[in-house]
N, C-alpha and C positions, 0 to 999 in steps of 0.2 A: 827090194826095189819098190819105189812108190809108183802106183798106177794113177792115183787120183788125189787131188788136193782140194779141200773144201774150206773156205774161209767165211765166217759169219761174224758181223759186227766187230771186225778187227781193224782198227785205225780207219782208213778211208773206205774199206770194203764192207758193204752191207751184206752181200751174199755173192760169193765168187766160187765157181767150180772150174778146176783146170784138169783136163785129161792129159797125162804125161805119156809121151811115146816110149817105145822100148829103147830108143837111142838117146840122142841129144835133143833137149827141148829148150828153145830160146824164146824169151819174152821181150818184145820190142814195143816201142811207143814213145810218145813225147814225155816231157818232164811232168811231174806231179800227177801221174796216171796210176800210181800204186804199184809199180814194179818192185821198188825196194820193200814195200809192205809185205809182198809175197815172201821175199827172202827172210824178213824179220819174223814172219809167222812160222816158217820152218825152224828158225833158231829158237823161238819160244817153245815150240812143240818138243824140241830135242833137249833143251837145257833148263826149262822152267826158270827164267831169270827173275831178278827182283821186280816187284810191281812197278810198272810205269804206266804211262798214258796209252795203253793199248786198246782199251774198250772204246768202241765208237760212241760219239756223243749222242745221248738220249737212250742208249741201250743199257740193260742191267748186267750183261755178261758178254764175253767174247769167246768164240769157239774156233779152233783150228783142228781139222780132221784130215787124216791121210788113210787111203786104202792101199794096202800092200799087195804084192803079186800073189800071195797065198790067201787073199780075201780077208786078211786080218785088218781090223779098223781100229785106229788109235785116235782118241779125241782129247785135246787139251782144252780145259775150261778155265777161263780167267774171270773171277768176280772181283768186286771192289775190295774185299777184305781177305780173300782166300783164292786158292787155285787147286785144281784137281785133274784127274785123268779118268777116262773111260776106255776099257779094253774089250773090244768085240772080237771074240774068237770065231773062226769059221763055223757056221751052223748054230751059234748060240742065240737064244731068244732074248736074253737080258745081258747087259754088260757087267763087267767087273769094275767097280768104282774104287778110286784111291783118293783119300783126303787126309789131311794132317800128316804128311810124310816128311815135312821139312823142305829144304831147298832142292836137294838132289831128287830127280825123278825116281820112281820105284824101279826095282830090278826087273820086273816083268815088262815094264814099258821100255826100258833100255834094251832088253834082250830082243824085243819085237822090232824096235826101230833100227838098232845097230848104227846109231849116230853119236856114239860116245866120243868124248874128247880123248886125245892121245896125251898121256902124261909123260913128261921127260924125266931124266935123272935128277934134274934140279927141282923137280916138284911142280913146275909150271905146266899147265895143260895147254894143248894146242888143238884148235878146231880145224880138222882137215876136210870137213864136209861142207860147211857153210862159211863163205868168206864174208869179210866186212868191207863194205864199199868206202868206208871212211879211213881205211888203213892202206898203206902201199901194198905192193905185190907180196905174196905169201913169203914170210921169213926174211925178206930183205930189210925190214925195220927192226929185226931182232939182233942181239949180239951173235958173233960167229959161234960162240960156244953152244947157243941154242940150236943153230943150224946143224952143227956137228952132232949134238945129242939127238936131234931128230933123225938124221940119216943113220946114226949108229943104232937107233931103236929098231931099225928095220932088220938088223942082223940078229942071230941067235944069242950071241954073247951079250949084246945090249939088252935083249929080252931077259936073260938070266940075271944080269945086274939089276934090271928094274924089279924083277921078282924078289931078289935079295933085299933091295932097298925097301920094297913093300913089306917083306917079312919083318925087317928091323922096325919099321914104323908100326906094324901091327903088334910086335912084341912090346914096344915101348907103350903103345896105347893100352895093351892088356895089363901091363904092370901098373900104369897110371889108374886104370879102372879098378885093379885089385886094391891099390892103396885107398882109392875113394870108397870102395865097398867096405874096407876095414874101418875107415873113419865113420862111415854111416852105421856100421854094426856097433861101434863103440857108443855112438849117439843113441842108438836104439836101446842098447843095454842100460845106458844111464837113464833113459826115459822109463824103461821097465822097472828099474830100481825105485824110481820116484813113485811108481804105482803100486809098490808093495803093500802100503796100508789099505788098499782097496777092499780086501775081504773084511777087515775089521769095520771099515766104514759101511760096507753093505750090511753087516750084522746090526750095527747101530741104527742104520736106516730102517731095517725090518722092525727092530724094537720100537723105533720112533713111530712107524706106521701103526703098530699095534696099540701104542699109547694114544695115538691120535684117534684111532677107532673107538677106544674106550672113552676118551674125552668127548667124542661126538655123541656116543650113547648117553653119557651123563648129561650133556647139554640138552638132548632130546627129552630125557626123563626129569630134568630139573624143574620145568614149569609144572608138571603133574605133582611133584613132591611139594612144591611151594603151595599149590592149590590145596593139597591134602592138609598141610600144616595150618593154613588159614582156616580151613573148614574145621579142623580139630580145635583151634583156638575159639572159633565162634561157638562150637558145641559146648566147650568147657565153660565159657561165659554164660551161655544159656542155662547150662546145668546149675551153675552157681546161683543165678537169679531165680530159677525154679525152686531150688532148695530153700532159698531165703523166703520166697513167697509162700511156700508150703508151711514153713515154720511160723510165719506171720498169720496165715489163715488158721492154723491150729489154735492160736490164742484168741481168735474172734468168736464171740458167741453166735449161735445160729440165728438167722433172721426171723422176725415174727411171721405168723401166718397171715396171708393176704385175704381180705374180705372179697365178697362178690362185687365186681365193679360194673356190672351191666346197667344198673340204675344210674350210676354216676355218669357213664358214657352217654346214656339217653339224655340226662339233664344237661350235660355239656353241649351236645348237638343242638338241643332246644335253645340254649342260651346263645350259641353261635348263630342260629337262624334268626333269633330275635334281634341280635346285634346287627346282622346284615340288613334286616328289614328297617331297623331304625336309621341306619346310614342312608338307605335308599329314600326313606321318607324325608330325612333332613335335606338330601340333595334336591328332591322334588320341590320342597318348600322354598329352598333358596332360589331355584329357577323360577318358580311361580311368583315369588315376591318381586322379581325384577320385571315381570310382564306388565305392559300397559293395558289399560281397560280395552276391551274389544271394540273395534270400530263398528258403527252401525252398518247393517247390511244394505247393500245397494240394490237397486232394481236390476234384475238379471234379464228382463225382457229384451232390452236393446242388444245385450250380449248374445242371446240366443238367435235373434234376428240376424245379427252380424255373422254369426257362424254359419247360419243357413245360407245367407247371401254368398259367403265364401265358397261353400260347396256348389251352389248354383253357378257362380262365376267359373269355378274350376271345370264343371261339366261343360259349360258353354265354350270355354277355351279349348277343351279337348275336342269338342265338336268342330270348332273352327279349324283346329290343326288338322283334323281328319278331312275337312272339306277343301282345304287349301290346294292339295294336289289336283282335285277335281276342277277347281276354278282355273288352275294353270293350263288345263287341257281344253278349255272352252274357246270358242271362236270369239273374235273381238265383237263388242256390242255395237249395234248401230247408233248413229247420232240421235240424241234425244232433244226434245224441246225444253224450254225453261221449266225446271222442276224445283225451284227454290221453295215454293209454298209446300210442294209435296214432301220435300226433304225435312222442312220444319215440322210438318204434321207427323212425319215418321219419327222424328226425334222426340217429339212430345209424347207420342204413343208409346215409344220404347221406354222412355223415362217413367211414364205412368205404370207400364207393365212391370218394370223392374221394381218399382216402389211397392206395388201391390204384392208381388211375389215375395219381396223381402219381409213385408209385414206378416204375410202368411207363415213364412218360415220362423220368424221370431215367435209367433203365437204357438206354433207347434213345439218349439224348443222349451218355451216357458211352461207348457203343460207337462213336460217331462221332468221338470226340475223338482226335486224333493223339497218338502217343507223345511224351514230352518231348524237346526238342531237345538236340543235342549241346552239352555245356558247354564244349568246347574253343574254340569261336568266340565271342569277346566281342561281335562285331558282332551276331550272332544274339541274344545275351543282352540287349543294349541294346534291340533291337527288341521282344523278348519282354516286357521290363519295361514298355516304353511301351504295348504292346498290353494287358498285364495291368492297367496303370493305367486305360486306357480301358475295359476290361471291368469293372473295379471300379466305375467311375463309372456305366456302363450298368446294372450289377447293382443299385446303390443306387437308380437311377431306376426300374428295372423293379420292384424290391421296393415302392417307393412306389406305382407304378401298380397292382401286384398287390393291395396292401392296399386301394386304392380300389375295384378291381374286385370283390374278395371281399366288401367291405362292401356294394357295390351288389348283388352276387349274393344275399347273405343277405337283403337288404331285399326283393328280388324273390321269393325263396323264401318268406319270411314272408307276403308279399302273396298269392302263389299258394296257399299252404297255408290262409290265412284264407278265401280265396275258395272253395277246394274244400270246406272245412268248412261253408261256408254252402250250397253246392250239394248235398253229400252224395253223390249219384250223377250219372253222366253224363246230361244231359237228352236225349241222342240215343239211346243204347243202353241206358241204365239200369245200366251197369256201375259197379263201385267205382273211384273215382279217388283216387290218392295224389300227393303232390307230386313224388316221385321219378319215377314212371312218366309223369306229365304233362310234367315238364321234359325227361326223356330222350327219350320217344317222341312227345310232343305229344298231340294228340287225334285220331289217325288211326282211321278206322272202315272196315269193309268196304263199308258201304252207299254 
């Protein structure tokens, strides 16, 4: 007797559990509420019908489970390509699973459910447990002979006849299976006869494997043998040449005795040294022949004075750059009276001072200049010309730098003079300040 029915993902039921009473259980409700699906679920559990659209849309499998009065649980599982059963016996921790059993449910499942079809004498089964709502009342749509056979099946004689018919069918099936087995045996024997040459083939295969191993060994040793043969050929050729050379050398008379070559080597080295000196002298002669007569020496006093003036201007520029930050921190100069005459006198004095200092520097430089070189040596003349060319280049560069420095110095002098005109007097001591005294001696005070 079924105590509980559980339906999962079967047709319209996602999950339904029905507790069945000990007597009659009636399912009521409107149309399309799943009443017929409950009956169809029981039919699928009992008969495992051909696959149909039983799996709920979107699910991978459908399950119909029943719990019997002895707590045995039977589960029918319908997947897209197969179906199976699970049998949970009372107290079991894991179920017994049944798959790939054909269309008829397994014997253990049928024995547990007790919902088998009743087979009539005609061979047509009748379901007396689950009715079909699409058919009329039970047996009224069948021929009278089926109804008579059904009612006769309830008697003992009918049961014996059914057993006799079953025995006949089983005997016929057994004879058919025996014939099929005999046919299969003949096919197997024929196949075995075809395999009779297999031992000889196996022997040939073993021999082939041995030959293959030997061939593999030969292939491995073949390069070494080839190298040995090539080496032997080379040695034979070398031996032939050596023998021929030996025979030829035996016919040659011994070489004469060599004299002492030390003096000869010394003479050869001396000749090589003389040849090298000759080439050097010829090269020098060619170079000197292309030289122009030396230019007359110029007076170097102005050059020395110019160099000294450049050094002085550089020192003055450095002093001005050092004093510029000090000037930037000074207070503004007071207004001055007309100082045009004073400025002109300062300019004249500064020009005179610079001219005198420049002449003094030139005189100092000229005293340091060495006397002109001896004109007899052309090598010294060449070096002097090269040095003069370099000095001329340096002079031009120095003159350009001096022009820039003098321009910068005049700019600074004008700036200092303008600033001193604005100040008038020294804001520290009140003394008179001029551009010349300020640039030469700075702004030193005793305080």
